[in-house]
C-alpha positions as semicolon CSV with decimal commas, in nm:
position;residue;x (nm);y (nm);z (nm)
1;M;-0,018;-0,010;0,007
2;G;0,306;0,232;0,095
3;R;0,456;0,160;-0,228
4;V;0,107;0,242;-0,412
5;Q;0,094;0,592;-0,219
6;V;0,492;0,631;-0,349
7;G;0,403;0,594;-0,689
8;V;0,066;0,828;-0,684
9;A;0,269;1,110;-0,476
10;E;0,569;1,064;-0,743
11;R;0,313;1,060;-1,083
12;V;0,163;1,392;-0,957
13;E;0,460;1,636;-0,891
14;S;0,548;1,513;-1,242
15;E;0,256;1,618;-1,411
16;Q;0,250;1,947;-1,206
17;T;0,605;1,959;-1,251
18;S;0,551;1,946;-1,668
19;S;0,216;2,178;-1,614
20;W;0,510;2,457;-1,446
21;L;0,722;2,359;-1,740
22;A;0,527;2,450;-2,022
23;P;0,444;2,789;-1,968
24;R;0,845;2,898;-1,833
25;Q;0,921;2,762;-2,227
26;L;0,628;2,970;-2,344
27;L;0,810;3,291;-2,172
28;V;1,178;3,157;-2,284
29;A;1,016;3,161;-2,678
30;P;1,004;3,544;-2,757
31;T;1,388;3,593;-2,650
32;L;1,459;3,251;-2,833
33;A;1,295;3,392;-3,134
34;G;1,428;3,752;-3,151
35;V;1,784;3,584;-3,123
36;I;1,734;3,343;-3,395
37;L;1,606;3,581;-3,592
38;F;1,762;3,885;-3,528
39;F;2,104;3,725;-3,438
40;L;2,206;3,374;-3,594
41;I;2,021;3,420;-3,917
42;P;2,196;3,723;-4,019
43;L;2,546;3,570;-3,841
44;G;2,472;3,288;-4,099
45;T;2,416;3,481;-4,438
46;I;2,703;3,652;-4,343
47;V;2,920;3,324;-4,269
48;A;2,759;3,179;-4,637
49;Y;2,822;3,539;-4,836
50;S;3,185;3,533;-4,697
51;F;3,261;3,208;-4,884
52;A;3,120;3,301;-5,201
53;Q;3,172;3,482;-5,544
54;I;3,027;3,813;-5,679
55;D;3,078;4,017;-6,059
56;L;3,136;4,364;-5,883
57;V;2,998;4,406;-6,296
58;T;2,652;4,268;-6,256
59;Y;2,674;4,243;-5,853
60;D;2,552;3,823;-5,927
61;I;2,691;3,628;-5,616
62;R;2,729;3,277;-5,687
63;F;2,794;3,035;-5,393
64;G;3,093;2,871;-5,489
65;W;3,188;2,713;-5,141
66;T;3,548;2,915;-5,202
67;L;3,825;3,054;-4,943
68;A;3,927;3,340;-5,196
69;N;3,744;3,619;-4,988
70;Y;3,956;3,488;-4,713
71;R;4,312;3,464;-4,936
72;G;4,241;3,809;-5,051
73;L;4,331;3,905;-4,648
74;G;4,624;3,866;-4,713
75;D;4,654;4,199;-4,929
76;P;4,893;4,427;-4,736
77;L;4,624;4,689;-4,831
78;Y;4,416;4,498;-4,591
79;F;4,667;4,333;-4,370
80;H;4,861;4,684;-4,240
81;T;4,480;4,775;-4,170
82;L;4,407;4,468;-3,925
83;L;4,763;4,516;-3,802
84;R;4,672;4,881;-3,781
85;S;4,272;4,786;-3,584
86;I;4,519;4,558;-3,350
87;G;4,735;4,852;-3,257
88;L;4,490;5,088;-3,210
89;S;4,274;4,819;-2,973
90;V;4,527;4,777;-2,758
91;G;4,698;5,092;-2,728
92;T;4,373;5,233;-2,647
93;T;4,256;4,945;-2,405
94;V;4,624;5,002;-2,231
95;G;4,553;5,396;-2,207
96;C;4,198;5,277;-2,054
97;L;4,318;5,081;-1,787
98;L;4,628;5,332;-1,684
99;L;4,356;5,623;-1,615
100;G;4,033;5,372;-1,508
101;F;4,211;5,178;-1,234
102;P;4,368;5,461;-1,038
103;L;4,004;5,599;-1,068
104;A;3,796;5,270;-0,990
105;Y;4,048;5,233;-0,678
106;F;3,992;5,614;-0,541
107;I;3,648;5,539;-0,578
108;S;3,622;5,196;-0,399
109;R;3,789;5,369;-0,079
110;Q;3,532;5,625;-0,038
111;S;3,281;5,642;0,176
112;T;2,875;5,499;0,056
113;S;2,809;5,779;-0,008
114;W;3,023;5,948;-0,215
115;Q;3,082;5,584;-0,425
116;R;2,749;5,678;-0,559
117;I;2,805;6,011;-0,605
118;L;3,143;5,927;-0,835
119;L;2,944;5,658;-1,007
120;V;2,722;5,858;-1,088
121;L;2,964;6,097;-1,288
122;V;3,112;5,810;-1,450
123;L;2,840;5,710;-1,608
124;V;2,694;6,118;-1,690
125;P;2,860;6,006;-2,052
126;F;2,627;5,741;-2,150
127;W;2,339;5,990;-2,098
128;T;2,424;6,149;-2,429
129;S;2,413;6,018;-2,758
130;F;2,783;5,831;-2,877
131;I;2,731;6,058;-3,190
132;V;2,709;6,380;-2,960
133;R;3,047;6,310;-2,786
134;V;3,247;6,174;-3,055
135;Y;3,199;6,505;-3,216
136;S;3,230;6,725;-2,909
137;I;3,619;6,527;-2,854
138;E;3,592;6,694;-3,288
139;T;3,527;7,000;-3,134
140;L;3,782;6,985;-2,897
141;L;4,084;6,900;-3,127
142;Q;4,024;7,127;-3,386
143;N;4,260;7,379;-3,499
144;T;4,138;7,752;-3,333
145;G;3,979;7,478;-3,129
146;P;3,984;7,487;-2,694
147;V;4,272;7,240;-2,679
148;D;4,452;7,441;-3,006
149;D;4,432;7,781;-2,824
150;L;4,544;7,655;-2,476
151;L;4,881;7,502;-2,620
152;R;4,933;7,808;-2,815
153;A;4,856;8,026;-2,539
154;L;5,119;7,838;-2,328
155;R;5,349;7,876;-2,677
156;I;5,394;7,451;-2,592
157;V;5,320;7,457;-2,967
158;S;5,449;7,781;-3,247
159;G;5,138;7,677;-3,514
160;H;4,828;7,475;-3,549
161;F;4,829;7,166;-3,271
162;N;4,799;6,990;-3,598
163;F;4,621;6,657;-3,418
164;L;4,336;6,576;-3,557
165;Y;4,227;6,360;-3,814
166;T;4,552;6,143;-3,721
167;R;4,607;5,818;-3,531
168;G;4,648;6,017;-3,186
169;S;4,290;6,158;-3,206
170;I;4,135;5,784;-3,307
171;A;4,278;5,686;-2,979
172;V;4,140;6,006;-2,781
173;G;3,823;5,930;-2,902
174;I;3,855;5,560;-2,853
175;I;3,958;5,652;-2,437
176;Y;3,724;5,897;-2,397
177;S;3,434;5,701;-2,488
178;Y;3,518;5,341;-2,338
179;L;3,687;5,445;-2,029
180;P;3,361;5,422;-1,849
181;T;3,330;5,095;-1,925
182;M;3,662;4,968;-1,796
183;V;3,626;5,179;-1,467
184;L;3,309;4,990;-1,320
185;P;3,440;4,644;-1,363
186;I;3,738;4,695;-1,180
187;Y;3,560;4,913;-0,939
188;V;3,359;4,619;-0,875
189;G;3,673;4,384;-0,861
190;L;3,807;4,582;-0,576
191;E;3,511;4,695;-0,388
192;R;3,462;4,328;-0,321
193;I;3,775;4,281;-0,201
194;D;3,772;4,233;0,229
195;V;3,936;4,496;0,464
196;D;4,011;4,270;0,624
197;V;4,257;4,099;0,416
198;L;4,408;4,417;0,418
199;E;4,486;4,478;0,757
200;A;4,597;4,169;0,768
201;A;4,916;4,178;0,525
202;A;4,952;4,544;0,742
203;D;4,950;4,334;0,989
204;L;5,235;4,089;0,869
205;G;5,424;4,415;0,798
206;A;5,331;4,480;0,437
207;S;5,417;4,810;0,265
208;S;5,138;4,957;0,095
209;R;5,332;4,898;-0,177
210;R;5,359;4,548;-0,178
211;T;5,058;4,455;0,002
212;F;4,895;4,644;-0,347
213;L;5,088;4,404;-0,530
214;R;5,030;4,115;-0,365
215;V;4,724;4,112;-0,262
216;T;4,488;4,456;-0,423
217;L;4,590;4,387;-0,756
218;P;4,559;3,997;-0,772
219;L;4,215;3,970;-0,617
220;A;4,135;4,303;-0,870
221;L;4,271;4,096;-1,107
222;P;3,951;3,943;-1,283
223;G;3,766;4,316;-1,314
224;V;4,089;4,448;-1,539
225;V;4,009;4,097;-1,767
226;V;3,682;4,195;-1,768
227;G;3,742;4,573;-1,901
228;C;4,011;4,495;-2,088
229;L;3,796;4,277;-2,291
230;I;3,499;4,518;-2,288
231;V;3,752;4,806;-2,380
232;G;3,991;4,591;-2,654
233;I;3,680;4,386;-2,829
234;P;3,454;4,692;-2,975
235;A;3,744;4,889;-3,012
236;M;3,906;4,651;-3,245
237;G;3,604;4,691;-3,466
238;E;3,531;5,040;-3,411
239;Y;3,400;5,218;-3,691
240;V;3,251;5,579;-3,584
241;I;3,523;5,688;-3,411
242;P;3,776;5,653;-3,674
243;E;3,511;5,758;-3,950
244;I;3,475;6,121;-3,754
245;L;3,844;6,187;-3,629
246;G;3,996;5,966;-3,862
247;G;3,857;6,222;-4,109
248;G;3,850;5,898;-4,362
249;K;4,200;5,897;-4,377
250;T;4,264;5,637;-4,115
251;L;4,060;5,349;-4,150
252;M;4,064;5,075;-3,920
253;L;3,855;4,671;-4,024
254;G;3,506;4,886;-3,948
255;N;3,568;5,122;-4,209
256;V;3,692;4,869;-4,431
257;I;3,414;4,667;-4,430
258;T;3,150;4,976;-4,461
259;A;3,318;5,049;-4,778
260;Q;3,328;4,694;-4,945
261;F;2,946;4,715;-4,819
262;L;2,788;5,028;-4,930
263;D;3,065;5,207;-5,134
264;V;3,244;4,862;-5,345
265;G;2,972;4,650;-5,354
266;N;3,171;4,360;-5,322
267;F;2,932;4,198;-5,025
268;T;3,149;3,830;-5,008
269;F;3,475;4,026;-4,945
270;G;3,314;4,232;-4,652
271;S;3,133;3,920;-4,492
272;S;3,496;3,746;-4,474
273;I;3,647;4,025;-4,328
274;A;3,333;4,056;-4,064
275;V;3,345;3,666;-4,016
276;A;3,715;3,725;-3,949
277;L;3,723;3,947;-3,733
278;I;3,450;3,772;-3,550
279;A;3,691;3,458;-3,534
280;A;3,943;3,639;-3,364
281;M;3,718;3,782;-3,149
282;S;3,561;3,488;-3,043
283;L;3,948;3,320;-2,982
284;V;4,007;3,586;-2,706
285;L;3,690;3,513;-2,547
286;F;3,728;3,162;-2,553
287;A;4,096;3,185;-2,451
288;R;4,011;3,345;-2,159
289;R;3,735;3,093;-2,022
290;Y;4,024;2,852;-2,082
291;I;4,235;3,044;-1,883
292;R;4,006;3,112;-1,607
293;P;4,082;2,819;-1,358
294;L;4,488;2,833;-1,413
295;E;4,447;3,177;-1,236
296;G;4,274;3,002;-0,920
297;A;4,540;2,706;-0,953
């Protein structure tokens, strides 16, 4: 009799679980449909186009599954653009780290009320349109602009500054635009450090410098890595900032991809560049995933 009751109870519980499971799956359906419709299908289309061939006279596309588009990435023009994109991405990521870590460290050492105020100030630039912020940098750096006038008034430069439409101006624009995304994850990592750990290091005779290098920095390393990924990956494919602050003179991969699609009409080669860029970024993310267990060893 007891076994029958147990079996009936298990059946009732199973039916209740299945009855709750269906509505939960239905709640996921809209999100899943959106991911398939707006992410997987466009991504699959780009991948398919990257292996196709196009006649630039008639714009007829033939899906012959050729690797000619990927072999074209070895052309010096596009290879140098790739190196330029990597250099700017790495350089601006390091710049954001050098500026963002001290700021995040300073914020994490303040009282709770001041932390909230300072975090709001860090987030204020996000309340303004990205395009408006980039054009504001152009206004600051242009000849007869505020920076140019200041440098001439201080007699640092004799003529005009002539900094706009260079790699340096692009780097400044990327650092300015992405700096908050570096500060926030580092702040989270620093804020989670237990104060007792720092006090224990001091009680054991460690100096402030040694405590920072041996305790604070290793514990904040996960936030540093996340911040570098958040800054470095989007910076690699940046389009708007090089277009505005580079003046069309200094191109990055995002500008080359756009030109292939909109100006040249070479959809297949543009798709291959996009796929190669996505693959490179994915390798970085996967490498980070496999390196993470080694950090805790």
